[in-house]
C-alpha positions as CSV (number, residue, x, y, z in Angstrom):
1,M,41.8,-59.5,0.4
2,V,39.8,-56.4,-0.2
3,V,36.6,-56.3,-2.3
4,E,34.8,-53.2,-3.6
5,L,31.5,-53.0,-5.3
6,M,31.5,-50.3,-8.1
7,P,27.9,-49.6,-8.9
8,E,27.0,-47.3,-11.9
9,Y,23.6,-46.1,-13.1
10,P,21.0,-47.4,-12.4
11,F,22.5,-49.0,-9.3
12,S,23.6,-47.5,-6.0
13,I,24.8,-48.8,-2.6
14,Y,22.2,-48.9,0.2
15,G,23.2,-48.8,3.9
16,A,26.7,-50.2,3.7
17,D,30.2,-49.4,2.6
18,A,31.3,-50.4,-0.9
19,I,34.7,-51.6,0.3
20,R,35.0,-54.7,2.5
21,E,38.2,-56.1,4.0
22,L,38.0,-59.9,4.2
23,G,41.4,-60.6,5.6
24,T,43.5,-63.7,4.6
25,I,41.9,-66.3,2.4
26,E,43.7,-69.6,2.4
27,C,43.9,-71.6,-0.9
28,T,45.8,-74.6,-2.2
29,Q,47.1,-75.6,-5.6
30,G,45.5,-79.0,-5.4
31,D,41.8,-79.7,-4.6
32,E,39.9,-76.5,-4.6
33,D,37.6,-77.6,-1.8
34,E,40.4,-78.8,0.5
35,G,42.2,-76.2,2.5
36,S,40.4,-73.3,0.9
37,S,38.4,-70.5,2.5
38,A,35.2,-69.0,1.0
39,Y,33.5,-65.7,1.9
40,L,29.9,-64.6,1.1
41,V,29.9,-60.9,0.7
42,K,26.4,-59.3,0.7
43,Y,25.4,-55.9,-0.7
44,R,22.1,-54.2,-0.7
45,V,21.8,-52.3,-4.0
46,L,19.1,-49.7,-5.0
47,V,17.8,-49.4,-8.6
48,D,17.0,-45.9,-9.8
49,R,13.2,-45.3,-10.0
50,Y,13.6,-44.3,-13.7
51,A,15.5,-47.3,-14.8
52,V,14.2,-49.1,-17.8
53,D,13.9,-52.8,-18.6
54,G,17.1,-54.5,-19.8
55,E,20.4,-55.8,-18.8
56,N,22.8,-53.5,-16.8
57,E,26.3,-54.1,-15.7
58,I,27.6,-54.0,-12.2
59,K,31.3,-54.4,-11.3
60,L,33.1,-55.9,-8.3
61,K,36.8,-55.2,-7.8
62,Y,39.0,-57.3,-5.6
63,S,42.6,-56.9,-4.6
64,Y,45.0,-59.1,-2.7
65,A,48.7,-59.6,-2.0
66,T,50.4,-63.0,-2.7
67,S,52.7,-64.8,-0.3
68,D,55.7,-63.4,-2.1
69,G,54.4,-59.8,-1.7
70,L,53.0,-59.2,-5.2
71,Q,49.9,-57.0,-5.4
72,S,47.1,-58.1,-7.8
73,T,43.9,-56.4,-8.7
74,H,41.0,-57.8,-10.7
75,V,37.6,-56.5,-11.8
76,I,34.6,-58.8,-12.4
77,T,31.7,-57.6,-14.5
78,T,28.3,-59.2,-14.3
79,D,24.9,-58.5,-15.9
80,V,21.9,-57.8,-13.8
81,K,18.4,-57.8,-15.3
82,V,16.3,-54.8,-14.4
83,L,12.5,-54.8,-14.7
84,D,10.8,-51.5,-15.1
85,P,8.1,-51.1,-12.4
86,K,6.4,-48.3,-14.1
87,T,3.2,-48.5,-16.2
88,D,1.4,-46.2,-18.6
89,F,-2.2,-45.0,-19.1
90,E,-4.4,-43.9,-22.0
91,V,-7.2,-41.5,-21.1
92,V,-10.0,-40.6,-23.6
93,L,-13.4,-38.9,-23.5
94,Q,-15.9,-41.7,-23.4
95,D,-19.2,-39.6,-23.2
96,I,-20.3,-36.0,-22.5
97,S,-23.8,-34.7,-21.8
98,G,-24.1,-31.1,-21.0
99,N,-21.3,-30.5,-18.4
100,D,-21.2,-34.2,-17.3
101,A,-18.1,-35.9,-18.8
102,T,-17.1,-39.5,-18.5
103,L,-13.4,-40.4,-19.0
104,A,-12.2,-43.9,-19.9
105,V,-8.8,-44.7,-18.2
106,A,-6.9,-47.7,-19.5
107,N,-3.7,-49.3,-18.0
108,T,-1.8,-49.8,-21.2
109,G,1.5,-50.8,-19.5
110,D,2.9,-54.2,-18.5
111,N,2.5,-53.8,-14.7
112,D,-0.5,-53.4,-12.4
113,A,-1.1,-50.1,-10.8
114,Y,-2.3,-49.7,-7.3
115,A,-4.2,-46.9,-5.4
116,V,-5.0,-45.2,-8.7
117,V,-6.4,-41.7,-8.5
118,V,-7.7,-39.7,-11.5
119,S,-7.8,-35.9,-11.1
120,I,-8.4,-32.9,-13.2
121,P,-6.0,-30.1,-12.0
122,E,-6.8,-26.4,-12.2
123,Q,-6.0,-25.2,-15.7
124,E,-6.9,-22.4,-18.2
125,G,-10.0,-22.9,-20.2
126,F,-11.8,-25.5,-18.0
127,R,-13.7,-25.4,-14.7
128,V,-14.5,-28.4,-12.6
129,S,-17.6,-28.3,-10.4
130,G,-17.6,-30.6,-7.3
131,I,-14.9,-33.0,-6.5
132,P,-12.0,-32.9,-9.0
133,S,-10.7,-36.4,-8.2
134,N,-11.9,-40.0,-8.6
135,V,-10.4,-42.8,-6.5
136,I,-10.1,-45.9,-8.7
137,G,-8.1,-48.3,-6.6
138,T,-6.2,-51.2,-8.3
139,L,-6.1,-51.2,-12.1
140,D,-4.6,-54.3,-13.6
141,A,-2.4,-54.2,-16.8
142,G,-4.6,-54.2,-19.8
143,D,-7.7,-53.3,-17.9
144,Y,-9.7,-50.0,-17.9
145,T,-12.3,-48.1,-15.9
146,L,-14.5,-45.0,-16.1
147,A,-14.2,-41.8,-14.1
148,S,-16.9,-39.1,-14.2
149,F,-16.5,-35.4,-13.7
150,T,-18.6,-32.2,-14.1
151,V,-16.5,-30.1,-16.5
152,S,-17.5,-26.8,-18.1
153,P,-15.2,-24.9,-20.6
154,S,-14.7,-21.3,-19.4
155,T,-13.2,-20.1,-22.7
156,S,-13.1,-21.3,-26.2
157,T,-11.8,-24.9,-26.5
158,F,-10.7,-24.7,-30.1
159,G,-7.2,-26.4,-30.2
160,R,-7.3,-27.0,-26.5
161,G,-7.2,-30.3,-24.6
162,L,-8.2,-31.2,-21.1
163,L,-5.2,-32.0,-18.8
164,V,-5.8,-35.1,-16.7
165,E,-3.5,-36.5,-14.0
166,V,-3.2,-40.2,-13.1
167,A,-1.5,-40.9,-9.8
168,Y,-0.6,-44.5,-8.9
169,T,1.7,-46.7,-6.8
170,D,3.9,-49.1,-8.7
171,M,5.0,-52.6,-7.8
172,L,8.0,-51.3,-5.7
173,G,5.7,-49.0,-3.6
174,I,6.8,-45.8,-5.4
175,R,4.2,-43.2,-5.9
176,R,4.1,-41.8,-9.4
177,T,2.0,-39.3,-11.4
178,I,1.4,-39.2,-15.2
179,Q,-0.2,-36.3,-17.0
180,K,-2.4,-36.9,-20.1
181,E,-4.1,-34.5,-22.5
182,V,-7.6,-35.5,-23.5
183,E,-9.0,-34.3,-26.8
184,W,-12.1,-32.1,-26.1
185,P,-15.0,-31.2,-28.5
186,A,-14.5,-27.7,-30.0
187,V,-16.8,-25.2,-28.2
188,A,-17.1,-21.5,-29.1
189,N,-16.6,-18.9,-26.4
190,P,-19.5,-19.6,-24.0
191,V,-19.6,-15.9,-22.9
192,S,-20.1,-14.5,-26.3
193,N,-23.1,-16.8,-27.0
194,T,-25.1,-15.6,-24.1
195,L,-26.9,-12.4,-23.3
196,S,-25.2,-10.5,-20.5
197,S,-27.3,-9.7,-17.4
198,A,-25.8,-6.3,-17.4
199,Q,-27.4,-5.6,-20.8
200,P,-31.1,-6.7,-20.5
201,A,-33.3,-6.9,-23.7
202,P,-35.2,-3.7,-24.4
203,K,-38.8,-3.6,-23.2
204,A,-41.7,-3.4,-25.5
205,G,-42.4,0.2,-26.6
206,A,-39.0,1.4,-25.7
207,L,-37.1,3.6,-28.2
208,A,-34.6,1.8,-30.3
209,S,-31.1,3.2,-30.7
210,G,-29.6,4.6,-33.9
211,S,-31.6,5.9,-36.9
212,N,-34.9,4.3,-35.8
213,G,-34.8,6.2,-32.5
214,L,-34.2,9.4,-34.5
215,T,-37.2,8.6,-36.7
216,Y,-39.4,8.1,-33.7
217,I,-38.4,11.4,-32.2
218,M,-39.0,13.2,-35.5
219,V,-42.5,11.7,-35.8
220,G,-43.3,12.7,-32.3
221,L,-42.2,16.3,-32.9
222,A,-44.3,16.5,-36.1
223,G,-47.3,15.2,-34.1
224,I,-46.9,17.9,-31.4
225,V,-46.6,20.7,-34.1
226,G,-49.7,19.4,-35.9
227,I,-51.8,19.4,-32.7
228,T,-50.5,22.9,-31.8
229,L,-51.5,24.3,-35.2
230,F,-54.9,22.7,-35.1
231,L,-55.6,24.2,-31.7
232,E,-54.4,27.6,-32.8
233,L,-56.8,27.5,-35.9
234,Q,-59.7,26.5,-33.7
235,R,-59.1,29.4,-31.4
236,R,-59.0,32.0,-34.2
237,R,-62.3,30.8,-35.7
238,R,-64.0,31.2,-32.4
239,K,-62.8,34.8,-32.2
240,R,-64.4,35.6,-35.5
């Protein structure tokens, strides 16, 4: 007799051949337990890391030749229940004071998450000061925790969310990473709201630009002409 495991997604064979030759199996037409042979065939099967909860079929084919030389092939189909080891998270902005932001991270899935790390990756529009990651540890299903960061928007945040990464190890020991976008308060362009150091405020008494500067220049010239005429008149009177 020859048996063959025929795995389909989400199953695959691990570390062994799918086809096994069992040799001759004795059987009788009377008592099934008397004069019969039994074989236990073991397979190690992997489940795809992205498999979802539910029943999945796996097939086993076996072939044999009868004593009169007839070939016979049969396929057995059985259901195997697969449990999804993954979980999910929800990340929201809990509090913000200046550039100090506190994020609430909740495990909203059905499984516990281990070695959880919350990080803010490099991205356009935001700048993180200090360490960009928080090590959380284990986060049970249905539980939440807080993670604090120093975040400052580098450009306008209108219509822009903060990208956050949550890395964790699932119940099978597989490391996974989920990205979440956190809604951020709308902030105008921080550069446009500040006075550039390259353009210092004008000092007191300095000439203003535009029409006011022209007015000051004209008044100054009129004063100089007036003083010159006054001195000229005084000089002529003395000659007389």
